[in-house]
N, CA, C, O and the ligand as a Tripos MOL2 file, in Angstrom:
@<TRIPOS>MOLECULE
protein
  269   267    68     0     0
PROTEIN
NO_CHARGES

@<TRIPOS>ATOM
      1 N         -33.4650   21.3330   -0.0490 N.3       1 MET1
      2 CA        -32.0810   20.4570    0.0240 C.3       1 MET1
      3 C         -31.4050   21.2480    1.0710 C.2       1 MET1
      4 O         -31.6440   22.4250    1.3450 O.2       1 MET1
      5 N         -30.4870   20.4300    1.6590 N.am      2 LYS2
      6 CA        -29.6220   20.8120    2.8950 C.3       2 LYS2
      7 C         -28.0980   20.7940    2.4170 C.2       2 LYS2
      8 O         -27.7170   19.8480    1.7280 O.2       2 LYS2
      9 N         -27.2660   21.7670    2.7500 N.am      3 CYS3
     10 CA        -25.8540   21.7340    2.3200 C.3       3 CYS3
     11 C         -25.2690   20.3910    2.8880 C.2       3 CYS3
     12 O         -25.6590   20.1030    4.0190 O.2       3 CYS3
     13 N         -24.4820   19.6110    2.3430 N.am      4 ALA4
     14 CA        -23.9050   18.5030    2.8940 C.3       4 ALA4
     15 C         -22.9650   18.7390    3.7380 C.2       4 ALA4
     16 O         -22.5990   17.8120    4.4610 O.2       4 ALA4
     17 N         -22.4300   19.8660    3.8360 N.am      5 ARG5
     18 CA        -21.1260   20.3960    4.5180 C.3       5 ARG5
     19 C         -21.5780   21.0440    5.9940 C.2       5 ARG5
     20 O         -21.1390   20.6840    7.0860 O.2       5 ARG5
     21 N         -22.4870   22.0050    5.7650 N.am      6 CYS6
     22 CA        -22.8530   22.8920    7.0760 C.3       6 CYS6
     23 C         -24.3210   22.5130    7.3660 C.2       6 CYS6
     24 O         -24.8560   22.8720    8.4150 O.2       6 CYS6
     25 N         -24.9560   21.8040    6.4560 N.am      7 SER7
     26 CA        -26.4890   21.4340    6.8390 C.3       7 SER7
     27 C         -27.4110   22.6440    6.8550 C.2       7 SER7
     28 O         -28.4870   22.5820    7.4490 O.2       7 SER7
     29 N         -27.0230   23.7300    6.2250 N.am      8 ARG8
     30 CA        -27.8420   24.8940    6.0800 C.3       8 ARG8
     31 C         -28.8920   24.5740    4.8790 C.2       8 ARG8
     32 O         -28.5610   23.9790    3.8530 O.2       8 ARG8
     33 N         -30.0580   24.9990    5.1200 N.am      9 PRO9
     34 CA        -31.2450   24.6150    4.1260 C.3       9 PRO9
     35 C         -30.9150   25.7580    2.8440 C.2       9 PRO9
     36 O         -30.4800   26.8900    3.0520 O.2       9 PRO9
     37 N         -31.1890   25.2510    1.6470 N.am     10 MET10
     38 CA        -31.0900   25.9200    0.5640 C.3      10 MET10
     39 C         -32.0370   25.5230   -0.3620 C.2      10 MET10
     40 O         -32.4680   24.3700   -0.3450 O.2      10 MET10
     41 N         -32.4610   26.4560   -1.2800 N.am     11 ILE11
     42 CA        -33.4280   25.9890   -2.4130 C.3      11 ILE11
     43 C         -32.7340   25.1260   -3.4360 C.2      11 ILE11
     44 O         -33.1200   23.9960   -3.7380 O.2      11 ILE11
     45 N         -31.5570   25.8090   -4.0100 N.am     12 GLU12
     46 CA        -30.9180   25.1120   -5.0290 C.3      12 GLU12
     47 C         -29.3750   25.2240   -4.7090 C.2      12 GLU12
     48 O         -28.7940   26.2620   -4.3940 O.2      12 GLU12
     49 N         -28.7520   23.8240   -4.8630 N.am     13 PRO13
     50 CA        -27.2580   23.9720   -4.3130 C.3      13 PRO13
     51 C         -26.4150   24.5960   -5.3750 C.2      13 PRO13
     52 O         -26.7400   24.3970   -6.5450 O.2      13 PRO13
     53 N         -25.4030   25.3040   -5.1120 N.am     14 ALA14
     54 CA        -24.5380   25.9380   -5.9860 C.3      14 ALA14
     55 C         -23.6690   24.7650   -6.8310 C.2      14 ALA14
     56 O         -23.4390   24.8810   -8.0350 O.2      14 ALA14
     57 N         -23.2460   23.6860   -6.0710 N.am     15 VAL15
     58 CA        -22.7740   22.6510   -6.7880 C.3      15 VAL15
     59 C         -23.4900   21.1650   -6.1380 C.2      15 VAL15
     60 O         -23.6690   20.9580   -4.9380 O.2      15 VAL15
     61 N         -23.8030   20.3100   -7.1550 N.am     16 SER16
     62 CA        -24.4210   19.1020   -6.6680 C.3      16 SER16
     63 C         -23.4520   17.9880   -7.0310 C.2      16 SER16
     64 O         -23.0930   17.9390   -8.2070 O.2      16 SER16
     65 N         -23.0580   17.2310   -6.3120 N.am     17 ILE17
     66 CA        -22.2130   15.9010   -6.6000 C.3      17 ILE17
     67 C         -23.0800   14.6540   -6.4370 C.2      17 ILE17
     68 O         -23.7060   14.4510   -5.3970 O.2      17 ILE17
     69 N         -23.1100   13.7760   -7.5390 N.am     18 LYS18
     70 CA        -23.6870   12.5420   -7.2660 C.3      18 LYS18
     71 C         -22.7500   11.5520   -7.0270 C.2      18 LYS18
     72 O         -21.7610   11.3260   -7.7240 O.2      18 LYS18
     73 N         -23.1380   10.8820   -5.8770 N.am     19 THR19
     74 CA        -22.2390    9.7100   -5.6870 C.3      19 THR19
     75 C         -23.1030    8.4710   -5.4000 C.2      19 THR19
     76 O         -24.3170    8.5340   -5.5960 O.2      19 THR19
     77 N         -22.5200    7.3420   -4.9390 N.am     20 ARG20
     78 CA        -22.9030    6.0230   -4.7690 C.3      20 ARG20
     79 C         -24.0090    6.2550   -3.8080 C.2      20 ARG20
     80 O         -25.1510    5.9280   -4.1310 O.2      20 ARG20
     81 N         -23.7710    6.7760   -2.6880 N.am     21 SER21
     82 CA        -24.7550    6.9360   -1.6190 C.3      21 SER21
     83 C         -25.8040    7.9180   -1.8240 C.2      21 SER21
     84 O         -26.7030    7.9940   -0.9870 O.2      21 SER21
     85 N         -25.7950    8.6710   -2.8280 N.am     22 GLY22
     86 CA        -26.8810    9.7060   -3.1460 C.3      22 GLY22
     87 C         -26.2790   11.1230   -3.8340 C.2      22 GLY22
     88 O         -25.1710   11.2650   -4.3500 O.2      22 GLY22
     89 N         -27.1560   11.9470   -3.7100 N.am     23 LEU23
     90 CA        -26.6910   13.3170   -4.3490 C.3      23 LEU23
     91 C         -26.4010   14.1670   -3.1850 C.2      23 LEU23
     92 O         -27.2050   14.2230   -2.2540 O.2      23 LEU23
     93 N         -25.2310   14.8750   -3.1780 N.am     24 TYR24
     94 CA        -24.7550   15.7420   -2.2660 C.3      24 TYR24
     95 C         -24.9390   17.2310   -2.8530 C.2      24 TYR24
     96 O         -24.6530   17.5260   -4.0130 O.2      24 TYR24
     97 N         -25.4420   18.1110   -1.9200 N.am     25 GLY25
     98 CA        -25.4510   19.4820   -2.6530 C.3      25 GLY25
     99 C         -24.6400   20.2780   -1.7550 C.2      25 GLY25
    100 O         -24.4610   19.9300   -0.5890 O.2      25 GLY25
    101 N         -24.1480   21.3230   -2.2430 N.am     26 TYR26
    102 CA        -23.2150   22.2810   -1.3960 C.3      26 TYR26
    103 C         -23.6930   23.7120   -1.7550 C.2      26 TYR26
    104 O         -24.0350   23.9920   -2.9040 O.2      26 TYR26
    105 N         -23.7070   24.6120   -0.7380 N.am     27 GLY27
    106 CA        -24.0300   25.8400   -0.9270 C.3      27 GLY27
    107 C         -23.0030   26.5630   -1.5090 C.2      27 GLY27
    108 O         -21.9380   25.9560   -1.6200 O.2      27 GLY27
    109 N         -23.0520   27.7610   -1.9300 N.am     28 PRO28
    110 CA        -22.1130   28.6530   -2.7640 C.3      28 PRO28
    111 C         -20.8490   28.6970   -1.7510 C.2      28 PRO28
    112 O         -19.7380   28.4220   -2.2030 O.2      28 PRO28
    113 N         -21.0020   29.0320   -0.4240 N.am     29 LYS29
    114 CA        -19.8920   29.2390    0.3250 C.3      29 LYS29
    115 C         -19.0520   27.9180    0.5460 C.2      29 LYS29
    116 O         -17.8270   27.9200    0.4200 O.2      29 LYS29
    117 N         -19.7030   26.9040    0.8480 N.am     30 CYS30
    118 CA        -19.0260   25.7300    1.1960 C.3      30 CYS30
    119 C         -18.4570   25.0940   -0.1900 C.2      30 CYS30
    120 O         -17.5300   24.2840   -0.1680 O.2      30 CYS30
    121 N         -19.0870   25.5230   -1.4130 N.am     31 ALA31
    122 CA        -18.5180   24.8550   -2.3860 C.3      31 ALA31
    123 C         -17.1770   25.6520   -2.9350 C.2      31 ALA31
    124 O         -16.2220   25.1430   -3.5210 O.2      31 ALA31
    125 N         -17.3460   26.8830   -2.6240 N.am     32 ALA32
    126 CA        -16.1200   27.7690   -2.7010 C.3      32 ALA32
    127 C         -15.0170   27.4450   -1.9590 C.2      32 ALA32
    128 O         -13.9230   27.4420   -2.5240 O.2      32 ALA32
    129 N         -15.1240   27.0980   -0.4890 N.am     33 VAL33
    130 CA        -14.3130   26.7470    0.2250 C.3      33 VAL33
    131 C         -13.7180   25.5220   -0.0460 C.2      33 VAL33
    132 O         -12.5130   25.3670    0.1520 O.2      33 VAL33
    133 N         -14.4950   24.5470   -0.5200 N.am     34 MET34
    134 CA        -13.7980   23.2030   -0.8050 C.3      34 MET34
    135 C         -13.1640   23.0150   -2.1430 C.2      34 MET34
    136 O         -12.5920   21.9860   -2.5050 O.2      34 MET34
    137 N         -13.3430   24.2780   -2.9550 N.am     35 GLY35
    138 CA        -12.7670   24.4290   -4.0980 C.3      35 GLY35
    139 C         -13.7120   23.7230   -5.1890 C.2      35 GLY35
    140 O         -13.1870   23.4150   -6.2590 O.2      35 GLY35
    141 N         -14.7510   23.5140   -5.0320 N.am     36 LEU36
    142 CA        -15.7270   22.6680   -5.9090 C.3      36 LEU36
    143 C         -15.9880   23.5490   -7.1260 C.2      36 LEU36
    144 O         -15.9560   23.0500   -8.2510 O.2      36 LEU36
    145 N         -16.2740   24.9910   -6.9180 N.am     37 ILE37
    146 CA        -16.8480   25.7440   -7.9020 C.3      37 ILE37
    147 C         -15.4580   25.7270   -8.9520 C.2      37 ILE37
    148 O         -15.7620   25.5100  -10.1250 O.2      37 ILE37
    149 N         -14.3990   25.8700   -8.7630 N.am     38 GLN38
    150 CA        -13.0110   26.0380   -9.5440 C.3      38 GLN38
    151 C         -13.1030   24.6450  -10.3670 C.2      38 GLN38
    152 O         -12.9450   24.5970  -11.5860 O.2      38 GLN38
    153 N         -13.3820   23.5070   -9.5460 N.am     39 ALA39
    154 CA        -13.3810   22.2510  -10.3580 C.3      39 ALA39
    155 C         -14.3360   22.2110  -11.1940 C.2      39 ALA39
    156 O         -14.0610   21.7230  -12.2900 O.2      39 ALA39
    157 N         -15.5020   22.6170  -11.0010 N.am     40 VAL40
    158 CA        -16.7210   22.3320  -12.0010 C.3      40 VAL40
    159 C         -16.1770   23.3980  -13.2970 C.2      40 VAL40
    160 O         -16.2100   23.0600  -14.4810 O.2      40 VAL40
    161 N         -15.7610   24.5180  -12.8870 N.am     41 GLN41
    162 CA        -15.5500   25.4110  -14.0290 C.3      41 GLN41
    163 C         -14.4140   24.8930  -14.8290 C.2      41 GLN41
    164 O         -14.4090   25.0740  -16.0470 O.2      41 GLN41
    165 N         -13.4470   24.2580  -14.2320 N.am     42 ARG42
    166 CA        -12.2780   23.5720  -14.9090 C.3      42 ARG42
    167 C         -12.7810   22.4020  -15.8880 C.2      42 ARG42
    168 O         -12.2700   22.1940  -16.9880 O.2      42 ARG42
    169 N         -13.7430   21.7360  -15.4020 N.am     43 ALA43
    170 CA        -14.3000   20.6290  -16.0860 C.3      43 ALA43
    171 C         -15.0410   21.2610  -17.2830 C.2      43 ALA43
    172 O         -14.9300   20.7890  -18.4140 O.2      43 ALA43
    173 N         -15.8130   22.3570  -17.0000 N.am     44 ARG44
    174 CA        -16.3960   22.6950  -18.1740 C.3      44 ARG44
    175 C         -15.7270   23.3670  -19.1800 C.2      44 ARG44
    176 O         -16.1600   23.4070  -20.3320 O.2      44 ARG44
    177 N         -14.5510   23.9760  -18.7740 N.am     45 ALA45
    178 CA        -13.7630   24.5630  -19.8340 C.3      45 ALA45
    179 C         -12.9050   23.5530  -20.5050 C.2      45 ALA45
    180 O         -12.4870   23.7830  -21.6390 O.2      45 ALA45
    181 N         -12.6340   22.5360  -19.9340 N.am     46 ASN46
    182 CA        -11.9400   21.2860  -20.7040 C.3      46 ASN46
    183 C         -12.8280   20.1590  -20.7310 C.2      46 ASN46
    184 O         -12.6920   19.2440  -19.9200 O.2      46 ASN46
    185 N         -13.7900   20.1590  -21.6650 N.am     47 PRO47
    186 CA        -14.4490   18.8510  -21.8100 C.3      47 PRO47
    187 C         -13.5690   17.6080  -22.0940 C.2      47 PRO47
    188 O         -12.3780   17.6540  -22.4010 O.2      47 PRO47
    189 N         -14.3520   16.4400  -21.9430 N.am     48 ALA48
    190 CA        -13.4320   15.2470  -22.3540 C.3      48 ALA48
    191 C         -12.7200   15.3580  -23.6580 C.2      48 ALA48
    192 O         -13.2350   15.8150  -24.6780 O.2      48 ALA48
    193 N         -11.4840   14.9030  -23.5560 N.am     49 ARG49
    194 CA        -10.5350   15.1140  -24.7610 C.3      49 ARG49
    195 C         -10.8370   14.4270  -25.9000 C.2      49 ARG49
    196 O         -11.0050   13.2080  -25.9110 O.2      49 ARG49
    197 N         -10.9330   15.2790  -27.0590 N.am     50 LYS50
    198 CA        -11.2610   14.5980  -28.3880 C.3      50 LYS50
    199 C         -10.1200   13.6380  -28.7120 C.2      50 LYS50
    200 O          -9.0110   13.8830  -28.2390 O.2      50 LYS50
    201 N         -10.3080   12.5510  -29.4890 N.am     51 GLN51
    202 CA         -9.3890   11.9090  -30.0240 C.3      51 GLN51
    203 C          -8.6360   12.6590  -31.1400 C.2      51 GLN51
    204 O          -9.1390   13.1610  -32.1450 O.2      51 GLN51
    205 N          -7.2730   12.6420  -30.7630 N.am     52 GLU52
    206 CA         -6.4080   13.4120  -31.7090 C.3      52 GLU52
    207 C          -5.6590   12.5430  -32.6920 C.2      52 GLU52
    208 O          -5.1290   11.5010  -32.3070 O.2      52 GLU52
    209 N          -5.5940   12.9590  -34.0110 N.am     53 THR53
    210 CA         -4.8720   12.0860  -34.7460 C.3      53 THR53
    211 C          -3.5280   12.6790  -35.0020 C.2      53 THR53
    212 O          -3.2880   13.8800  -35.1250 O.2      53 THR53
    213 N          -2.5600   11.5490  -35.0780 N.am     54 SER54
    214 CA         -1.1260   11.9610  -35.0510 C.3      54 SER54
    215 C          -0.6800   11.9960  -36.6150 C.2      54 SER54
    216 O          -1.0240   11.0630  -37.3410 O.2      54 SER54
    217 N          -0.0330   12.9030  -37.0500 N.am     55 GLU55
    218 CA          0.3030   13.0310  -38.3380 C.3      55 GLU55
    219 C           1.4370   12.1080  -38.8680 C.2      55 GLU55
    220 O           1.5480   11.7380  -40.0370 O.2      55 GLU55
    221 N           2.2500   11.7960  -37.8530 N.am     56 ASP56
    222 CA          3.4410   10.8100  -38.1570 C.3      56 ASP56
    223 C           2.9720    9.2990  -37.8840 C.2      56 ASP56
    224 O           3.7730    8.3820  -37.7020 O.2      56 ASP56
    225 N           1.5410    9.1460  -37.8760 N.am     57 GLN57
    226 CA          1.1230    7.6310  -37.5280 C.3      57 GLN57
    227 C           0.2890    7.2010  -38.7690 C.2      57 GLN57
    228 O          -0.7070    7.8100  -39.1600 O.2      57 GLN57
    229 N           0.7700    6.1590  -39.3060 N.am     58 MET58
    230 CA         -0.0880    5.5350  -40.4400 C.3      58 MET58
    231 C          -1.3080    5.0820  -40.1800 C.2      58 MET58
    232 O          -1.5130    4.6060  -39.0630 O.2      58 MET58
    233 N          -2.2730    5.1300  -41.0620 N.am     59 ASP59
    234 CA         -3.4730    4.5260  -40.7310 C.3      59 ASP59
    235 C          -3.4230    2.9970  -40.9700 C.2      59 ASP59
    236 O          -2.8560    2.4790  -41.9320 O.2      59 ASP59
    237 N          -4.1140    2.2960  -39.9370 N.am     60 TRP60
    238 CA         -3.9730    1.0140  -39.9820 C.3      60 TRP60
    239 C          -4.7050    0.3130  -41.0650 C.2      60 TRP60
    240 O          -4.2460   -0.6540  -41.6730 O.2      60 TRP60
    241 N          -5.8100    0.8240  -41.2650 N.am     61 ILE61
    242 CA         -6.7630    0.4010  -42.3310 C.3      61 ILE61
    243 C          -6.7990    1.1950  -43.7010 C.2      61 ILE61
    244 O          -7.4220    2.2500  -43.8240 O.2      61 ILE61
    245 N          -6.1350    0.6460  -44.6390 N.am     62 GLU62
    246 CA         -6.2960    1.3800  -45.7480 C.3      62 GLU62
    247 C          -7.4210    1.0760  -46.6110 C.2      62 GLU62
    248 O          -7.4600   -0.0720  -47.0550 O.2      62 GLU62
    249 N          -8.3370    1.8780  -46.9330 N.am     63 ASP63
    250 CA         -9.5830    1.5550  -47.8590 C.3      63 ASP63
    251 C          -9.1710    1.8420  -49.3080 C.2      63 ASP63
    252 O          -8.9710    2.9770  -49.7390 O.2      63 ASP63
    253 N          -9.0600    0.6730  -50.0470 N.am     64 ASP64
    254 CA         -8.7470    0.8370  -51.5150 C.3      64 ASP64
    255 C          -9.6970    0.1960  -52.2870 C.2      64 ASP64
    256 O          -9.5270   -0.9930  -52.5550 O.2      64 ASP64
    257 N         -10.7690    0.8480  -52.7300 N.am     65 PRO65
    258 CA        -11.6350    0.1200  -53.5000 C.3      65 PRO65
    259 C         -11.3630   -0.5120  -54.8570 C.2      65 PRO65
    260 O         -12.0990   -1.3610  -55.3590 O.2      65 PRO65
    261 N         -10.1770   -0.0050  -55.4510 N.am     66 SER66
    262 CA         -9.7280   -0.4630  -56.9520 C.3      66 SER66
    263 C          -9.2110   -1.9450  -56.8390 C.2      66 SER66
    264 O          -9.0740   -2.6480  -57.8400 O.2      66 SER66
    265 N          -8.9660   -2.3310  -55.7160 N.am     67 THR67
    266 CA         -8.2710   -3.4770  -55.6480 C.3      67 THR67
    267 C          -9.1950   -4.7770  -55.4040 C.2      67 THR67
    268 O          -8.6810   -5.8930  -55.3220 O.2      67 THR67
    269 ZN        -22.7330   24.7750    3.4810 Zn       68 ZN68
@<TRIPOS>BOND
     1     1     2 1
     2     2     3 1
     3     3     4 2
     4     3     5 am
     5     5     6 1
     6     6     7 1
     7     7     8 2
     8     7     9 am
     9     9    10 1
    10    10    11 1
    11    11    12 2
    12    11    13 am
    13    13    14 1
    14    14    15 1
    15    15    16 2
    16    15    17 am
    17    17    18 1
    18    18    19 1
    19    19    20 2
    20    19    21 am
    21    21    22 1
    22    22    23 1
    23    23    24 2
    24    23    25 am
    25    25    26 1
    26    26    27 1
    27    27    28 2
    28    27    29 am
    29    29    30 1
    30    30    31 1
    31    31    32 2
    32    31    33 am
    33    33    34 1
    34    34    35 1
    35    35    36 2
    36    35    37 am
    37    37    38 1
    38    38    39 1
    39    39    40 2
    40    39    41 am
    41    41    42 1
    42    42    43 1
    43    43    44 2
    44    43    45 am
    45    45    46 1
    46    46    47 1
    47    47    48 2
    48    47    49 am
    49    49    50 1
    50    50    51 1
    51    51    52 2
    52    51    53 am
    53    53    54 1
    54    54    55 1
    55    55    56 2
    56    55    57 am
    57    57    58 1
    58    58    59 1
    59    59    60 2
    60    59    61 am
    61    61    62 1
    62    62    63 1
    63    63    64 2
    64    63    65 am
    65    65    66 1
    66    66    67 1
    67    67    68 2
    68    67    69 am
    69    69    70 1
    70    70    71 1
    71    71    72 2
    72    71    73 am
    73    73    74 1
    74    74    75 1
    75    75    76 2
    76    75    77 am
    77    77    78 1
    78    78    79 1
    79    79    80 2
    80    79    81 am
    81    81    82 1
    82    82    83 1
    83    83    84 2
    84    83    85 am
    85    85    86 1
    86    86    87 1
    87    87    88 2
    88    87    89 am
    89    89    90 1
    90    90    91 1
    91    91    92 2
    92    91    93 am
    93    93    94 1
    94    94    95 1
    95    95    96 2
    96    95    97 am
    97    97    98 1
    98    98    99 1
    99    99   100 2
   100    99   101 am
   101   101   102 1
   102   102   103 1
   103   103   104 2
   104   103   105 am
   105   105   106 1
   106   106   107 1
   107   107   108 2
   108   107   109 am
   109   109   110 1
   110   110   111 1
   111   111   112 2
   112   111   113 am
   113   113   114 1
   114   114   115 1
   115   115   116 2
   116   115   117 am
   117   117   118 1
   118   118   119 1
   119   119   120 2
   120   119   121 am
   121   121   122 1
   122   122   123 1
   123   123   124 2
   124   123   125 am
   125   125   126 1
   126   126   127 1
   127   127   128 2
   128   127   129 am
   129   129   130 1
   130   130   131 1
   131   131   132 2
   132   131   133 am
   133   133   134 1
   134   134   135 1
   135   135   136 2
   136   135   137 am
   137   137   138 1
   138   138   139 1
   139   139   140 2
   140   139   141 am
   141   141   142 1
   142   142   143 1
   143   143   144 2
   144   143   145 am
   145   145   146 1
   146   146   147 1
   147   147   148 2
   148   147   149 am
   149   149   150 1
   150   150   151 1
   151   151   152 2
   152   151   153 am
   153   153   154 1
   154   154   155 1
   155   155   156 2
   156   155   157 am
   157   157   158 1
   158   158   159 1
   159   159   160 2
   160   159   161 am
   161   161   162 1
   162   162   163 1
   163   163   164 2
   164   163   165 am
   165   165   166 1
   166   166   167 1
   167   167   168 2
   168   167   169 am
   169   169   170 1
   170   170   171 1
   171   171   172 2
   172   171   173 am
   173   173   174 1
   174   174   175 1
   175   175   176 2
   176   175   177 am
   177   177   178 1
   178   178   179 1
   179   179   180 2
   180   179   181 am
   181   181   182 1
   182   182   183 1
   183   183   184 2
   184   183   185 am
   185   185   186 1
   186   186   187 1
   187   187   188 2
   188   187   189 am
   189   189   190 1
   190   190   191 1
   191   191   192 2
   192   191   193 am
   193   193   194 1
   194   194   195 1
   195   195   196 2
   196   195   197 am
   197   197   198 1
   198   198   199 1
   199   199   200 2
   200   199   201 am
   201   201   202 1
   202   202   203 1
   203   203   204 2
   204   203   205 am
   205   205   206 1
   206   206   207 1
   207   207   208 2
   208   207   209 am
   209   209   210 1
   210   210   211 1
   211   211   212 2
   212   211   213 am
   213   213   214 1
   214   214   215 1
   215   215   216 2
   216   215   217 am
   217   217   218 1
   218   218   219 1
   219   219   220 2
   220   219   221 am
   221   221   222 1
   222   222   223 1
   223   223   224 2
   224   223   225 am
   225   225   226 1
   226   226   227 1
   227   227   228 2
   228   227   229 am
   229   229   230 1
   230   230   231 1
   231   231   232 2
   232   231   233 am
   233   233   234 1
   234   234   235 1
   235   235   236 2
   236   235   237 am
   237   237   238 1
   238   238   239 1
   239   239   240 2
   240   239   241 am
   241   241   242 1
   242   242   243 1
   243   243   244 2
   244   243   245 am
   245   245   246 1
   246   246   247 1
   247   247   248 2
   248   247   249 am
   249   249   250 1
   250   250   251 1
   251   251   252 2
   252   251   253 am
   253   253   254 1
   254   254   255 1
   255   255   256 2
   256   255   257 am
   257   257   258 1
   258   258   259 1
   259   259   260 2
   260   259   261 am
   261   261   262 1
   262   262   263 1
   263   263   264 2
   264   263   265 am
   265   265   266 1
   266   266   267 1
   267   267   268 2
@<TRIPOS>SUBSTRUCTURE
     1 MET1         2 RESIDUE 1 A MET
     2 LYS2         6 RESIDUE 1 A LYS
     3 CYS3        10 RESIDUE 1 A CYS
     4 ALA4        14 RESIDUE 1 A ALA
     5 ARG5        18 RESIDUE 1 A ARG
     6 CYS6        22 RESIDUE 1 A CYS
     7 SER7        26 RESIDUE 1 A SER
     8 ARG8        30 RESIDUE 1 A ARG
     9 PRO9        34 RESIDUE 1 A PRO
    10 MET10       38 RESIDUE 1 A MET
    11 ILE11       42 RESIDUE 1 A ILE
    12 GLU12       46 RESIDUE 1 A GLU
    13 PRO13       50 RESIDUE 1 A PRO
    14 ALA14       54 RESIDUE 1 A ALA
    15 VAL15       58 RESIDUE 1 A VAL
    16 SER16       62 RESIDUE 1 A SER
    17 ILE17       66 RESIDUE 1 A ILE
    18 LYS18       70 RESIDUE 1 A LYS
    19 THR19       74 RESIDUE 1 A THR
    20 ARG20       78 RESIDUE 1 A ARG
    21 SER21       82 RESIDUE 1 A SER
    22 GLY22       86 RESIDUE 1 A GLY
    23 LEU23       90 RESIDUE 1 A LEU
    24 TYR24       94 RESIDUE 1 A TYR
    25 GLY25       98 RESIDUE 1 A GLY
    26 TYR26      102 RESIDUE 1 A TYR
    27 GLY27      106 RESIDUE 1 A GLY
    28 PRO28      110 RESIDUE 1 A PRO
    29 LYS29      114 RESIDUE 1 A LYS
    30 CYS30      118 RESIDUE 1 A CYS
    31 ALA31      122 RESIDUE 1 A ALA
    32 ALA32      126 RESIDUE 1 A ALA
    33 VAL33      130 RESIDUE 1 A VAL
    34 MET34      134 RESIDUE 1 A MET
    35 GLY35      138 RESIDUE 1 A GLY
    36 LEU36      142 RESIDUE 1 A LEU
    37 ILE37      146 RESIDUE 1 A ILE
    38 GLN38      150 RESIDUE 1 A GLN
    39 ALA39      154 RESIDUE 1 A ALA
    40 VAL40      158 RESIDUE 1 A VAL
    41 GLN41      162 RESIDUE 1 A GLN
    42 ARG42      166 RESIDUE 1 A ARG
    43 ALA43      170 RESIDUE 1 A ALA
    44 ARG44      174 RESIDUE 1 A ARG
    45 ALA45      178 RESIDUE 1 A ALA
    46 ASN46      182 RESIDUE 1 A ASN
    47 PRO47      186 RESIDUE 1 A PRO
    48 ALA48      190 RESIDUE 1 A ALA
    49 ARG49      194 RESIDUE 1 A ARG
    50 LYS50      198 RESIDUE 1 A LYS
    51 GLN51      202 RESIDUE 1 A GLN
    52 GLU52      206 RESIDUE 1 A GLU
    53 THR53      210 RESIDUE 1 A THR
    54 SER54      214 RESIDUE 1 A SER
    55 GLU55      218 RESIDUE 1 A GLU
    56 ASP56      222 RESIDUE 1 A ASP
    57 GLN57      226 RESIDUE 1 A GLN
    58 MET58      230 RESIDUE 1 A MET
    59 ASP59      234 RESIDUE 1 A ASP
    60 TRP60      238 RESIDUE 1 A TRP
    61 ILE61      242 RESIDUE 1 A ILE
    62 GLU62      246 RESIDUE 1 A GLU
    63 ASP63      250 RESIDUE 1 A ASP
    64 ASP64      254 RESIDUE 1 A ASP
    65 PRO65      258 RESIDUE 1 A PRO
    66 SER66      262 RESIDUE 1 A SER
    67 THR67      266 RESIDUE 1 A THR
    68 ZN68       269 GROUP 0 **** ****
């Protein structure tokens, strides 16, 4: 695989980005220059937000089997 930025050949990209036009791989230096490594680390540290329940919000559906 070649680095998408500097075209240097590499065995394994440090960061790979999937786009509509294909898979782009970046070497560790280019990934660092472009801020991709930080972006990936941030994305891994903060995975998709979980749904939070608010305490001051009433439930829409109240399940009451006694009635
Ligand atoms: Zn590169």
